[in-house]
C-alpha positions as a Markdown table, in Angstrom:
| # | Residue | x | y | z |
|---|---|---|---|---|
| 1 | Met | 7.6 | -34.6 | -177.1 |
| 2 | Thr | 11.1 | -33.4 | -177.1 |
| 3 | Ser | 13.9 | -35.7 | -178.3 |
| 4 | Asn | 15.3 | -36.1 | -174.8 |
| 5 | Lys | 11.9 | -37.1 | -173.3 |
| 6 | Arg | 11.2 | -39.5 | -176.1 |
| 7 | Arg | 14.6 | -41.1 | -175.6 |
| 8 | Val | 13.9 | -41.6 | -171.8 |
| 9 | Phe | 10.4 | -42.9 | -172.7 |
| 10 | Leu | 11.8 | -45.4 | -175.2 |
| 11 | Lys | 14.5 | -46.7 | -172.8 |
| 12 | Gly | 11.9 | -47.2 | -170.1 |
| 13 | Thr | 9.6 | -49.0 | -172.4 |
| 14 | Leu | 12.3 | -51.2 | -173.7 |
| 15 | Ala | 13.5 | -52.1 | -170.1 |
| 16 | Ala | 9.9 | -52.8 | -169.0 |
| 17 | Gly | 9.3 | -55.0 | -172.1 |
| 18 | Thr | 12.6 | -56.9 | -171.5 |
| 19 | Val | 11.6 | -57.6 | -167.8 |
| 20 | Gly | 8.1 | -58.7 | -168.9 |
| 21 | Val | 9.5 | -61.2 | -171.4 |
| 22 | Ala | 12.0 | -62.5 | -168.8 |
| 23 | Val | 9.3 | -63.0 | -166.2 |
| 24 | Gly | 7.0 | -64.6 | -168.8 |
| 25 | Ala | 9.7 | -67.0 | -169.8 |
| 26 | Gly | 10.3 | -68.0 | -166.2 |
| 27 | Leu | 13.8 | -66.5 | -166.1 |
| 28 | Leu | 13.1 | -64.3 | -163.1 |
| 29 | Ala | 10.9 | -66.8 | -161.1 |
| 30 | Pro | 11.4 | -66.7 | -157.4 |
| 31 | Ser | 13.0 | -70.2 | -157.1 |
| 32 | Lys | 13.0 | -70.3 | -153.3 |
| 33 | Leu | 9.3 | -69.8 | -153.2 |
| 34 | Leu | 8.5 | -72.1 | -156.1 |
| 35 | Ala | 10.7 | -74.9 | -154.6 |
| 36 | Ala | 8.4 | -74.9 | -151.5 |
| 37 | Trp | 5.2 | -75.2 | -153.6 |
| 38 | Pro | 3.4 | -78.5 | -152.5 |
| 39 | Glu | 2.4 | -79.5 | -156.0 |
| 40 | Asp | 1.5 | -83.1 | -155.1 |
| 41 | Ala | -0.8 | -81.8 | -152.3 |
| 42 | Phe | -2.7 | -79.4 | -154.6 |
| 43 | Lys | -3.0 | -82.1 | -157.3 |
| 44 | Ala | -4.2 | -84.8 | -155.0 |
| 45 | Arg | -7.8 | -85.9 | -155.2 |
| 46 | Gly | -9.7 | -87.0 | -152.2 |
| 47 | Phe | -9.3 | -85.8 | -148.7 |
| 48 | Glu | -7.2 | -88.6 | -147.3 |
| 49 | Asp | -4.8 | -88.5 | -150.2 |
| 50 | Thr | -4.5 | -84.7 | -149.9 |
| 51 | Leu | -3.7 | -85.0 | -146.2 |
| 52 | Gln | -1.0 | -87.5 | -146.8 |
| 53 | Ala | 0.6 | -85.4 | -149.6 |
| 54 | Ala | 0.3 | -82.1 | -147.7 |
| 55 | Leu | 1.1 | -83.2 | -144.2 |
| 56 | Gly | 2.7 | -86.6 | -144.4 |
| 57 | Thr | 0.0 | -88.1 | -142.2 |
| 58 | Thr | -3.7 | -88.7 | -142.0 |
| 59 | Asp | -3.7 | -89.2 | -138.3 |
| 60 | Met | -4.5 | -86.0 | -136.5 |
| 61 | Pro | -5.8 | -85.8 | -133.0 |
| 62 | Glu | -8.1 | -82.9 | -132.2 |
| 63 | Gly | -6.3 | -79.8 | -130.9 |
| 64 | Asp | -6.9 | -76.4 | -129.4 |
| 65 | Ile | -7.8 | -74.8 | -132.7 |
| 66 | Glu | -10.5 | -72.3 | -133.4 |
| 67 | Ile | -12.1 | -72.0 | -136.8 |
| 68 | Ser | -14.2 | -68.9 | -137.4 |
| 69 | Ala | -16.4 | -69.3 | -140.5 |
| 70 | Pro | -20.0 | -68.7 | -141.3 |
| 71 | Glu | -22.4 | -71.5 | -140.4 |
| 72 | Ile | -24.2 | -70.7 | -143.7 |
| 73 | Ala | -22.3 | -69.1 | -146.6 |
| 74 | Glu | -24.6 | -67.5 | -149.1 |
| 75 | Asn | -21.8 | -67.2 | -151.7 |
| 76 | Gly | -19.5 | -70.2 | -151.9 |
| 77 | Met | -17.2 | -68.3 | -154.1 |
| 78 | Val | -16.0 | -66.1 | -151.2 |
| 79 | Val | -16.2 | -67.7 | -147.8 |
| 80 | Pro | -14.2 | -65.9 | -145.0 |
| 81 | Val | -12.3 | -68.2 | -142.7 |
| 82 | Thr | -10.0 | -67.4 | -139.7 |
| 83 | Val | -8.0 | -70.0 | -137.9 |
| 84 | Glu | -6.1 | -69.5 | -134.7 |
| 85 | Thr | -4.7 | -71.6 | -131.9 |
| 86 | Gly | -3.4 | -71.2 | -128.4 |
| 87 | Met | -0.9 | -74.0 | -128.8 |
| 88 | Ser | 2.8 | -73.4 | -128.5 |
| 89 | Asp | 5.7 | -74.3 | -130.8 |
| 90 | Val | 3.5 | -74.0 | -133.9 |
| 91 | Ser | 5.5 | -74.2 | -137.1 |
| 92 | Glu | 2.9 | -74.9 | -139.8 |
| 93 | Met | -0.8 | -74.5 | -140.5 |
| 94 | Ala | -3.1 | -75.7 | -143.3 |
| 95 | Leu | -6.7 | -75.4 | -144.4 |
| 96 | Phe | -8.8 | -78.0 | -146.2 |
| 97 | Val | -12.3 | -78.2 | -147.7 |
| 98 | Val | -13.2 | -81.9 | -147.6 |
| 99 | Glu | -15.7 | -81.9 | -150.5 |
| 100 | Asn | -13.8 | -79.7 | -152.9 |
| 101 | Gly | -12.2 | -81.3 | -155.9 |
| 102 | Ser | -8.8 | -80.2 | -154.6 |
| 103 | Pro | -9.3 | -80.1 | -150.8 |
| 104 | Leu | -6.1 | -78.2 | -149.9 |
| 105 | Thr | -6.9 | -74.5 | -149.9 |
| 106 | Ser | -3.7 | -73.2 | -148.3 |
| 107 | Lys | -0.7 | -74.1 | -146.2 |
| 108 | Tyr | 1.5 | -71.8 | -144.2 |
| 109 | Val | 5.0 | -72.1 | -142.7 |
| 110 | Leu | 5.4 | -69.9 | -139.6 |
| 111 | Gly | 8.6 | -68.3 | -138.6 |
| 112 | Ala | 9.9 | -68.3 | -135.0 |
| 113 | Gly | 7.8 | -66.0 | -132.9 |
| 114 | Ala | 4.9 | -65.7 | -135.4 |
| 115 | Val | 1.4 | -65.5 | -134.1 |
| 116 | Pro | -0.3 | -68.8 | -135.0 |
| 117 | Met | -3.3 | -67.5 | -136.9 |
| 118 | Phe | -4.4 | -66.6 | -140.4 |
| 119 | Ala | -7.5 | -65.2 | -142.1 |
| 120 | Thr | -8.3 | -66.0 | -145.7 |
| 121 | Arg | -11.2 | -66.3 | -148.1 |
| 122 | Ile | -11.9 | -69.7 | -149.7 |
| 123 | Lys | -14.0 | -71.1 | -152.5 |
| 124 | Met | -16.4 | -73.9 | -151.7 |
| 125 | Gly | -18.3 | -75.7 | -154.4 |
| 126 | Gln | -20.8 | -77.2 | -152.0 |
| 127 | Ser | -21.6 | -77.6 | -148.3 |
| 128 | Ser | -18.6 | -79.3 | -146.6 |
| 129 | Asp | -16.5 | -79.7 | -143.5 |
| 130 | Val | -13.7 | -77.2 | -143.3 |
| 131 | Val | -10.6 | -78.7 | -141.6 |
| 132 | Ala | -7.8 | -76.7 | -140.0 |
| 133 | Ala | -4.5 | -78.5 | -139.3 |
| 134 | Val | -1.8 | -77.1 | -137.0 |
| 135 | Lys | 1.6 | -78.6 | -136.5 |
| 136 | Ser | 2.9 | -78.2 | -132.9 |
| 137 | Gly | 6.2 | -79.8 | -132.2 |
| 138 | Asp | 6.3 | -82.9 | -134.4 |
| 139 | Thr | 2.5 | -83.6 | -134.3 |
| 140 | Trp | -0.3 | -82.3 | -136.5 |
| 141 | Tyr | -3.6 | -81.5 | -134.8 |
| 142 | Ser | -6.9 | -80.7 | -136.3 |
| 143 | Ala | -10.3 | -79.0 | -135.9 |
| 144 | Thr | -13.4 | -79.3 | -138.1 |
| 145 | Arg | -16.3 | -76.9 | -138.8 |
| 146 | Glu | -19.2 | -77.5 | -141.0 |
| 147 | Val | -20.1 | -74.8 | -143.5 |
| 148 | Lys | -23.3 | -74.9 | -145.5 |
| 149 | Val | -23.2 | -73.3 | -148.9 |
| 150 | Thr | -26.6 | -72.0 | -150.2 |
| 151 | Ile | -27.6 | -71.7 | -153.8 |
| 152 | Gly | -28.7 | -68.2 | -154.3 |
| 153 | Gly | -29.3 | -67.8 | -150.6 |
| 154 | Cys | -32.3 | -70.2 | -150.6 |
| 155 | Gly | -31.1 | -72.8 | -148.2 |
| 156 | Gly | -28.4 | -75.5 | -147.9 |
Protein backbone atom coordinates (compact mmCIF):
# COMPACT_ATOMS: atom_id res chain seq x y z
CA MET A 1 0.00 0.00 0.00
CA THR A 2 1.42 3.38 -0.94
CA SER A 3 1.90 6.06 1.69
CA ASN A 4 -0.94 8.20 0.28
CA LYS A 5 -3.42 5.30 0.21
CA ARG A 6 -2.44 4.29 3.72
CA ARG A 7 -2.99 7.86 4.95
CA VAL A 8 -6.50 7.99 3.39
CA PHE A 9 -7.30 4.56 4.85
CA LEU A 10 -6.14 5.58 8.34
CA LYS A 11 -8.11 8.86 8.22
CA GLY A 12 -11.26 7.00 7.18
CA THR A 13 -10.78 4.38 9.87
CA LEU A 14 -10.24 7.05 12.53
CA ALA A 15 -13.34 8.97 11.42
CA ALA A 16 -15.49 5.82 11.41
CA GLY A 17 -14.19 4.84 14.85
CA THR A 18 -14.93 8.30 16.24
CA VAL A 19 -18.49 8.23 14.90
CA GLY A 20 -18.96 4.72 16.30
CA VAL A 21 -17.85 5.80 19.77
CA ALA A 22 -20.10 8.88 19.63
CA VAL A 23 -23.13 6.80 18.62
CA GLY A 24 -22.34 4.20 21.29
CA ALA A 25 -22.12 6.92 23.94
CA GLY A 26 -25.47 8.34 22.86
CA LEU A 27 -23.98 11.61 21.66
CA LEU A 28 -25.51 11.27 18.20
CA ALA A 29 -28.89 9.86 19.26
CA PRO A 30 -31.89 11.12 17.25
CA SER A 31 -33.48 13.02 20.15
CA LYS A 32 -36.68 13.87 18.27
CA LEU A 33 -37.37 10.19 17.67
CA LEU A 34 -36.38 9.08 21.14
CA ALA A 35 -38.52 11.79 22.73
CA ALA A 36 -41.61 10.18 21.17
CA TRP A 37 -40.75 6.69 22.45
CA PRO A 38 -43.75 5.50 24.56
CA GLU A 39 -41.58 3.91 27.25
CA ASP A 40 -44.39 3.56 29.81
CA ALA A 41 -46.58 1.77 27.27
CA PHE A 42 -43.89 -0.76 26.36
CA LYS A 43 -43.04 -1.37 30.03
CA ALA A 44 -46.67 -1.75 31.15
CA ARG A 45 -47.81 -5.23 32.09
CA GLY A 46 -51.34 -6.37 31.43
CA PHE A 47 -53.56 -5.35 28.55
CA GLU A 48 -55.67 -2.70 30.32
CA ASP A 49 -52.62 -0.95 31.82
CA THR A 50 -50.91 -0.99 28.43
CA LEU A 51 -53.96 0.53 26.71
CA GLN A 52 -54.08 3.31 29.28
CA ALA A 53 -50.35 4.03 28.97
CA ALA A 54 -50.26 3.85 25.15
CA LEU A 55 -53.56 5.47 24.22
CA GLY A 56 -54.70 7.33 27.32
CA THR A 57 -57.94 5.32 27.41
CA THR A 58 -59.28 1.81 27.78
CA ASP A 59 -62.66 2.64 26.24
CA MET A 60 -62.61 1.91 22.51
CA PRO A 61 -65.76 1.28 20.49
CA GLU A 62 -65.48 -1.10 17.55
CA GLY A 63 -64.57 0.62 14.31
CA ASP A 64 -64.24 0.01 10.58
CA ILE A 65 -60.85 -1.68 10.94
CA GLU A 66 -59.63 -4.76 9.08
CA ILE A 67 -56.97 -7.00 10.61
CA SER A 68 -55.39 -9.49 8.22
CA ALA A 69 -53.53 -12.21 10.11
CA PRO A 70 -53.42 -15.99 9.88
CA GLU A 71 -56.10 -17.83 11.83
CA ILE A 72 -53.41 -20.35 12.79
CA ALA A 73 -49.77 -19.27 13.00
CA GLU A 74 -47.36 -22.20 12.85
CA ASN A 75 -44.47 -20.01 13.99
CA GLY A 76 -45.27 -17.54 16.77
CA MET A 77 -41.88 -15.90 16.29
CA VAL A 78 -42.96 -14.34 12.98
CA VAL A 79 -46.68 -13.67 12.55
CA PRO A 80 -47.57 -11.39 9.60
CA VAL A 81 -50.25 -8.80 10.36
CA THR A 82 -51.76 -6.07 8.18
CA VAL A 83 -54.11 -3.42 9.56
CA GLU A 84 -56.12 -1.02 7.43
CA THR A 85 -59.17 1.17 7.80
CA GLY A 86 -61.57 3.15 5.67
CA MET A 87 -62.10 5.73 8.42
CA SER A 88 -61.18 9.33 7.75
CA ASP A 89 -59.09 11.74 9.81
CA VAL A 90 -56.83 8.94 11.10
CA SER A 91 -53.85 10.29 13.03
CA GLU A 92 -52.54 7.25 14.95
CA MET A 93 -52.64 3.46 14.82
CA ALA A 94 -51.47 0.81 17.29
CA LEU A 95 -51.27 -2.98 17.56
CA PHE A 96 -51.51 -5.13 20.69
CA VAL A 97 -51.22 -8.84 21.52
CA VAL A 98 -53.38 -9.32 24.62
CA GLU A 99 -51.54 -12.36 26.04
CA ASN A 100 -47.98 -11.15 25.42
CA GLY A 101 -45.95 -10.10 28.46
CA SER A 102 -45.66 -6.66 26.86
CA PRO A 103 -48.90 -6.32 24.85
CA LEU A 104 -47.96 -3.25 22.77
CA THR A 105 -46.18 -4.37 19.61
CA SER A 106 -46.16 -1.08 17.70
CA LYS A 107 -47.65 2.39 17.53
CA TYR A 108 -47.66 4.66 14.49
CA VAL A 109 -48.25 8.39 14.09
CA LEU A 110 -49.55 9.21 10.60
CA GLY A 111 -48.88 12.43 8.77
CA ALA A 112 -51.55 14.37 6.93
CA GLY A 113 -52.64 12.54 3.78
CA ALA A 114 -51.08 9.22 4.82
CA VAL A 115 -52.88 6.02 3.87
CA PRO A 116 -54.19 4.53 7.15
CA MET A 117 -52.63 1.06 6.95
CA PHE A 118 -49.53 -0.81 8.01
CA ALA A 119 -48.06 -4.27 7.62
CA THR A 120 -45.68 -5.81 10.12
CA ARG A 121 -44.54 -9.08 11.63
CA ILE A 122 -45.09 -9.67 15.33
CA LYS A 123 -43.93 -12.17 17.93
CA MET A 124 -46.60 -14.12 19.82
CA GLY A 125 -45.71 -16.35 22.74
CA GLN A 126 -49.08 -18.11 22.70
CA SER A 127 -52.53 -18.03 21.15
CA SER A 128 -54.12 -14.64 21.76
CA ASP A 129 -56.40 -11.91 20.55
CA VAL A 130 -54.64 -9.34 18.38
CA VAL A 131 -56.16 -5.89 18.84
CA ALA A 132 -55.74 -3.03 16.38
CA ALA A 133 -56.51 0.51 17.54
CA VAL A 134 -57.11 3.47 15.24
CA LYS A 135 -57.48 7.09 16.33
CA SER A 136 -59.95 8.99 14.15
CA GLY A 137 -60.58 12.55 15.27
CA ASP A 138 -60.36 12.47 19.06
CA THR A 139 -61.64 8.89 19.48
CA TRP A 140 -59.80 5.56 19.52
CA TYR A 141 -61.58 2.66 17.79
CA SER A 142 -60.64 -1.02 17.86
CA ALA A 143 -60.97 -4.37 16.14
CA THR A 144 -59.96 -7.80 17.41
CA ARG A 145 -58.83 -10.99 15.70
CA GLU A 146 -57.95 -14.26 17.37
CA VAL A 147 -54.70 -15.89 16.25
CA LYS A 148 -53.87 -19.42 17.37
CA VAL A 149 -50.18 -20.21 17.72
CA THR A 150 -49.24 -23.86 17.27
CA ILE A 151 -46.32 -25.62 18.86
CA GLY A 152 -44.34 -27.20 16.06
CA GLY A 153 -47.38 -27.01 13.78
CA CYS A 154 -49.26 -29.68 15.77
CA GLY A 155 -52.36 -27.74 16.80
CA GLY A 156 -53.37 -24.83 19.00
